[in-house]
C-alpha positions as CSV (number, residue, x, y, z in Angstrom):
1,M,21.3,2.6,-13.2
2,A,17.9,4.4,-13.5
3,P,15.6,3.8,-10.6
4,E,12.5,1.6,-10.9
5,P,9.3,3.3,-12.0
6,F,8.1,5.5,-9.1
7,A,5.1,3.5,-8.1
8,M,7.1,0.3,-8.0
9,R,9.4,1.3,-5.3
10,P,8.5,0.2,-1.7
11,L,7.3,2.5,0.9
12,A,9.7,3.3,3.8
13,L,7.9,2.7,7.1
14,T,9.6,4.1,10.2
15,M,9.8,2.3,13.5
16,G,8.3,5.2,15.6
17,E,8.5,4.9,19.3
18,P,9.4,1.3,20.0
19,S,7.6,1.1,23.4
20,G,4.3,2.2,21.7
21,I,2.0,0.4,19.3
22,G,3.9,1.2,16.1
23,P,5.6,-2.2,16.0
24,D,2.3,-3.9,17.0
25,V,0.3,-2.3,14.2
26,T,3.1,-2.9,11.7
27,L,3.2,-6.6,12.4
28,A,-0.6,-6.9,12.4
29,A,-0.9,-4.9,9.2
30,W,1.6,-7.1,7.4
31,R,-0.1,-10.3,8.5
32,R,-3.4,-8.9,7.0
33,R,-1.6,-7.5,4.0
34,E,-4.0,-9.2,1.5
35,E,-7.1,-8.2,3.4
36,F,-5.9,-4.6,3.6
37,A,-4.5,-4.6,0.0
38,L,-1.2,-3.2,1.2
39,P,1.5,-2.0,-1.1
40,P,5.0,-3.3,-0.5
41,F,6.9,-1.6,2.3
42,Y,9.9,-2.2,4.4
43,F,10.2,-1.5,8.2
44,L,13.2,0.6,9.4
45,A,13.9,-1.0,12.8
46,D,16.1,-3.4,14.7
47,P,15.3,-6.9,13.4
48,S,15.9,-8.5,16.8
49,F,13.5,-6.1,18.5
50,V,10.8,-6.7,15.9
51,A,11.2,-10.5,16.3
52,A,10.9,-10.1,20.1
53,R,7.7,-8.0,19.8
54,A,6.2,-10.5,17.4
55,R,6.8,-13.3,20.0
56,Q,5.3,-11.1,22.8
57,L,2.2,-10.6,20.6
58,G,2.1,-14.3,19.8
59,L,2.2,-13.5,16.0
60,A,3.7,-16.0,13.6
61,C,5.5,-13.3,11.5
62,P,8.6,-14.3,9.6
63,I,11.2,-11.5,9.4
64,E,13.7,-11.0,6.7
65,T,16.6,-8.5,6.9
66,V,16.9,-6.7,3.6
67,A,18.3,-3.8,1.8
68,P,15.6,-1.4,0.4
69,G,16.0,-2.8,-3.1
70,E,15.1,-6.3,-1.9
71,A,11.9,-5.3,0.0
72,V,9.4,-5.8,-2.8
73,A,10.6,-9.4,-3.6
74,A,10.5,-10.3,0.1
75,F,7.2,-8.7,1.0
76,A,5.0,-11.6,0.1
77,R,6.9,-14.1,2.3
78,A,8.2,-12.1,5.3
79,I,8.1,-8.6,6.8
80,P,11.1,-6.9,5.2
81,V,13.2,-5.1,7.9
82,V,16.0,-2.7,6.9
83,P,18.2,-2.7,10.0
84,L,19.1,0.5,11.8
85,N,22.6,1.2,13.0
86,A,21.3,1.9,16.5
87,A,20.2,-1.1,18.6
88,V,16.7,-1.1,20.2
89,S,15.9,-2.5,23.6
90,A,12.3,-1.4,24.4
91,E,9.7,-2.7,26.8
92,A,6.1,-2.3,25.6
93,G,4.5,0.6,27.4
94,K,7.7,1.9,29.0
95,P,9.4,4.6,26.9
96,D,13.1,4.9,27.3
97,P,15.2,7.9,26.0
98,R,18.0,5.5,25.2
99,N,16.0,4.5,22.1
100,A,15.7,8.1,20.9
101,Q,18.6,7.8,18.5
102,A,17.1,4.8,16.8
103,V,13.8,6.7,16.4
104,I,15.5,9.7,14.9
105,E,17.7,7.5,12.6
106,A,14.6,5.7,11.2
107,I,13.0,9.0,10.2
108,A,16.2,10.4,8.6
109,R,16.9,7.1,6.8
110,A,13.4,6.9,5.4
111,V,13.7,10.4,3.9
112,G,17.2,9.7,2.6
113,D,16.0,6.5,0.9
114,V,13.2,8.4,-0.9
115,R,15.7,11.1,-1.9
116,A,18.1,8.4,-3.2
117,G,15.3,6.7,-5.2
118,A,15.2,3.5,-3.1
119,A,11.7,4.2,-1.7
120,S,8.7,6.0,-3.0
121,A,7.4,7.7,0.1
122,V,7.7,8.0,3.9
123,V,5.1,6.5,6.2
124,T,5.8,7.2,9.9
125,N,4.7,5.3,13.0
126,P,3.9,7.6,16.0
127,I,6.6,8.9,18.2
128,S,6.8,10.2,21.8
129,K,8.0,13.7,21.7
130,K,8.7,13.8,25.4
131,T,11.0,10.8,25.1
132,L,12.9,12.5,22.3
133,Y,13.1,15.8,24.3
134,D,14.5,13.9,27.3
135,A,17.3,12.7,25.0
136,G,18.0,16.2,23.7
137,F,16.0,16.3,20.5
138,Q,16.1,19.9,19.3
139,H,13.0,20.1,17.0
140,P,9.5,21.0,18.3
141,G,8.0,17.8,16.9
142,H,7.9,15.1,14.2
143,T,6.6,17.3,11.5
144,E,9.1,20.1,12.1
145,F,11.9,17.6,11.9
146,L,10.6,16.4,8.6
147,G,10.4,20.0,7.4
148,T,14.1,20.4,8.2
149,L,14.9,17.3,6.3
150,S,12.8,18.5,3.4
151,A,14.6,21.9,3.4
152,A,17.9,20.2,3.2
153,W,16.7,18.2,0.2
154,A,15.0,21.0,-1.7
155,G,17.3,23.8,-0.7
156,E,14.5,26.0,0.5
157,Q,12.6,26.4,3.7
158,A,9.5,24.1,4.0
159,R,6.3,25.1,5.7
160,P,4.7,21.7,6.5
161,V,0.9,21.7,6.4
162,M,-1.1,19.1,8.3
163,M,-4.0,17.4,6.5
164,L,-6.4,14.8,8.0
165,A,-7.5,12.9,5.0
166,G,-10.3,10.4,5.2
167,P,-12.7,8.9,2.6
168,E,-15.3,11.5,3.3
169,L,-13.4,14.6,4.5
170,K,-10.1,16.3,4.1
171,A,-9.5,18.9,6.8
172,V,-6.5,21.2,7.3
173,P,-5.9,23.3,10.4
174,V,-4.1,26.6,9.7
175,T,-2.8,26.7,13.3
176,I,-1.9,23.4,14.9
177,H,-0.6,22.8,18.4
178,L,-1.5,26.1,20.0
179,P,-3.6,26.9,23.1
180,L,-7.0,28.1,22.0
181,A,-6.3,31.4,23.7
182,A,-3.4,32.0,21.3
183,V,-5.2,31.2,18.0
184,A,-6.7,34.6,17.4
185,Q,-3.3,36.2,17.6
186,A,-1.6,33.5,15.5
187,I,-3.9,33.6,12.4
188,S,-3.1,36.1,9.8
189,E,-4.2,36.8,6.2
190,S,-0.9,35.8,4.8
191,L,-0.8,32.5,6.8
192,I,-4.3,31.5,5.6
193,V,-3.3,32.3,2.0
194,E,0.0,30.3,2.3
195,V,-1.6,27.2,3.9
196,A,-4.6,27.2,1.4
197,T,-2.3,27.7,-1.6
198,T,-0.2,24.7,-0.5
199,V,-3.4,22.7,-0.1
200,A,-4.7,23.6,-3.5
201,R,-1.3,22.8,-5.2
202,E,-1.0,19.4,-3.4
203,L,-4.6,18.5,-4.2
204,Q,-3.8,18.9,-7.9
205,R,-0.4,17.3,-7.8
206,R,-0.8,14.4,-5.4
207,F,-4.6,13.9,-4.9
208,A,-5.5,14.1,-8.7
209,V,-8.1,16.9,-8.1
210,P,-7.8,19.0,-11.2
211,R,-9.7,22.1,-9.9
212,P,-9.7,22.0,-6.1
213,R,-12.5,23.6,-4.2
214,L,-11.7,25.0,-0.7
215,A,-14.2,25.8,2.1
216,V,-12.6,28.2,4.6
217,A,-14.0,28.1,8.1
218,G,-14.5,31.2,10.2
219,L,-12.7,31.5,13.5
220,N,-15.7,32.6,15.6
221,P,-19.2,31.1,16.0
222,H,-21.3,31.8,12.9
223,A,-18.1,33.1,11.2
224,G,-18.4,36.2,13.5
225,E,-22.0,37.2,12.6
226,H,-20.7,40.1,10.4
227,G,-18.3,41.3,13.2
228,T,-20.8,41.1,16.1
229,M,-18.9,38.1,17.6
230,G,-15.3,39.1,17.0
231,D,-13.8,40.9,14.1
232,E,-11.2,38.4,13.0
233,D,-13.4,36.8,10.3
234,E,-14.1,40.1,8.6
235,R,-10.7,41.6,9.2
236,I,-8.5,38.5,8.5
237,V,-10.3,35.5,7.0
238,R,-12.5,37.3,4.4
239,P,-9.6,39.2,2.9
240,A,-7.6,36.0,2.7
241,V,-10.3,34.3,0.8
242,A,-10.5,37.2,-1.6
243,R,-6.8,37.0,-2.2
244,L,-7.1,33.2,-2.9
245,A,-9.9,33.9,-5.4
246,A,-7.9,36.6,-7.1
247,A,-5.1,34.1,-7.5
248,G,-7.5,31.7,-9.3
249,I,-8.1,29.3,-6.4
250,D,-11.7,28.3,-5.9
251,A,-12.1,29.3,-2.2
252,R,-15.1,30.5,-0.3
253,G,-15.6,31.7,3.2
254,P,-15.5,32.5,6.0
255,L,-18.1,29.8,6.6
256,S,-19.8,28.9,9.9
257,A,-17.9,25.8,11.0
258,D,-21.0,24.3,12.7
259,A,-22.6,23.8,9.2
260,M,-19.6,22.8,7.2
261,F,-19.3,19.1,7.9
262,H,-22.7,17.5,7.3
263,P,-22.8,15.3,4.1
264,H,-24.5,17.8,1.8
265,A,-21.9,20.5,2.8
266,R,-19.0,18.2,2.3
267,A,-20.1,17.4,-1.2
268,T,-19.5,21.0,-2.2
269,Y,-15.7,21.2,-1.5
270,D,-12.5,19.1,-1.7
271,A,-10.9,20.3,1.5
272,A,-11.9,22.3,4.6
273,I,-9.4,25.0,5.7
274,C,-9.9,25.4,9.4
275,M,-8.5,28.0,11.8
276,Y,-7.4,25.7,14.7
277,H,-6.5,22.1,15.6
278,D,-9.8,20.8,17.0
279,Q,-11.9,22.6,14.4
280,A,-10.3,20.3,11.8
281,L,-9.5,17.2,13.8
282,I,-12.8,16.7,15.6
283,P,-14.9,16.3,12.5
284,A,-12.2,14.4,10.6
285,K,-11.8,11.8,13.4
286,T,-15.5,11.7,14.2
287,I,-16.6,11.0,10.6
288,N,-14.1,8.1,10.1
289,F,-11.5,7.5,12.8
290,S,-10.0,4.3,11.6
291,Q,-9.6,5.3,7.9
292,T,-8.3,8.9,8.5
293,V,-4.7,9.5,7.7
294,N,-2.4,12.3,8.7
295,V,-0.7,13.7,5.5
296,T,2.0,16.3,5.6
297,L,1.7,18.7,2.7
298,G,4.4,21.1,1.5
299,L,7.4,18.7,1.8
300,A,9.7,17.6,-1.0
301,F,8.5,14.0,-0.4
302,I,5.2,12.3,0.4
303,R,4.6,11.6,4.0
304,T,1.7,9.9,5.6
305,S,1.0,8.6,9.1
306,P,-1.8,7.0,11.1
307,D,-4.0,9.4,13.0
308,H,-3.3,7.9,16.4
309,G,-0.5,8.2,18.9
310,T,1.7,5.7,20.7
311,A,-1.0,4.3,23.0
312,F,1.4,3.1,25.6
313,D,-1.4,1.6,27.7
314,I,-2.2,-1.1,25.1
315,A,1.3,-1.6,23.6
316,G,2.3,-5.3,23.5
317,S,-1.2,-6.4,24.3
318,G,-2.4,-7.2,20.8
319,K,-5.3,-4.8,21.1
320,A,-4.0,-2.1,18.7
321,D,-6.1,-1.7,15.5
322,P,-3.8,-1.6,12.4
323,A,-6.5,-0.1,10.2
324,S,-5.2,3.5,10.3
325,L,-1.7,2.4,9.5
326,A,-3.0,0.3,6.6
327,A,-4.9,3.4,5.4
328,A,-1.7,5.5,5.6
329,L,0.2,2.9,3.6
330,R,-2.5,2.7,0.9
331,L,-2.8,6.5,0.7
332,A,1.0,7.0,0.4
333,A,1.0,4.6,-2.6
334,E,-2.0,6.3,-4.2
335,L,-0.3,9.7,-3.8
336,C,2.8,8.3,-5.4
337,R,0.9,7.1,-8.4
338,N,-1.0,10.4,-8.7
339,E,2.2,12.4,-8.5
340,A,3.9,10.2,-11.2
341,A,0.8,10.6,-13.5
342,T,0.8,14.4,-13.0
343,T,4.5,14.5,-13.8
344,R,4.1,12.5,-16.9
345,A,1.1,14.6,-18.0
346,A,3.1,17.8,-17.5
347,A,6.0,16.4,-19.4
348,A,3.8,15.5,-22.3
349,T,2.1,18.9,-22.5
350,P,3.6,21.1,-25.2
351,A,5.1,24.3,-23.9
352,K,3.1,27.4,-24.9
């Protein structure tokens, strides 16, 4: 039987770290589903655990155990939960490595469901890497694990690219979780070109931007002041921008990062390519923290996530704000629709 139209399939939402706020924001977002205009999703979790957390939070939240194909029909009346094989016993605010297998299973199951056509995209709640490491997890982090799953799906190595996508800014760090002292040695012309090329492709395919414009930040203050404050911008960044332009990508830089993020500057580009983590994430989260979404580009599937962490200190208290998760769910559905439209348009275009 052919799968339902792409945009009609539910989103697969992972449990994330059960001792954190993932379950809290999931329950709160579902209760406000009409206010947030949420697309249908199902929650990959232990139904008994979800019910217990709802009681702890004092939320009247009906829970319905479903298969992925039943989630859309159930979504209006109950939060659809697709049960994991691994049981979950988690106390809010107290991570336990015994739950690591369930966390990992939820991620792998979500990707498998998209691959099988049962779900349209993966939305992930935050995880605790230390808890997974304590249980023997072999991947550096969440995104790297998703990259491995993507490679198994597509049959080729994936290079996941992080984008912080908000209503007013899309920012991409070329290097991510590195000490600042290591960034200058880590950036290279080829890495910048690879990341920016992925961004341009994904902006066209999934964000419906027909001719993406990229603003490439310099590494050093004032983009190096023509080599007087470090030579990396002239030696590495400028040649990378030239290669992008030669490949037909509308890219400019290196630009002084201190002048890239005011409203007039943001109107001139579709995404900012930044050299390191905080150069991208500080402006993205400052401009609109609650509506900014972590999107992983370069995968065989669509993946979004809220831009916050596990917040153990407020888990189970009812204080967690579900706005970023709601934004991640809405954006995942929008990317699905855009990708489906792009695919249809490509199929309808006569071959030259």
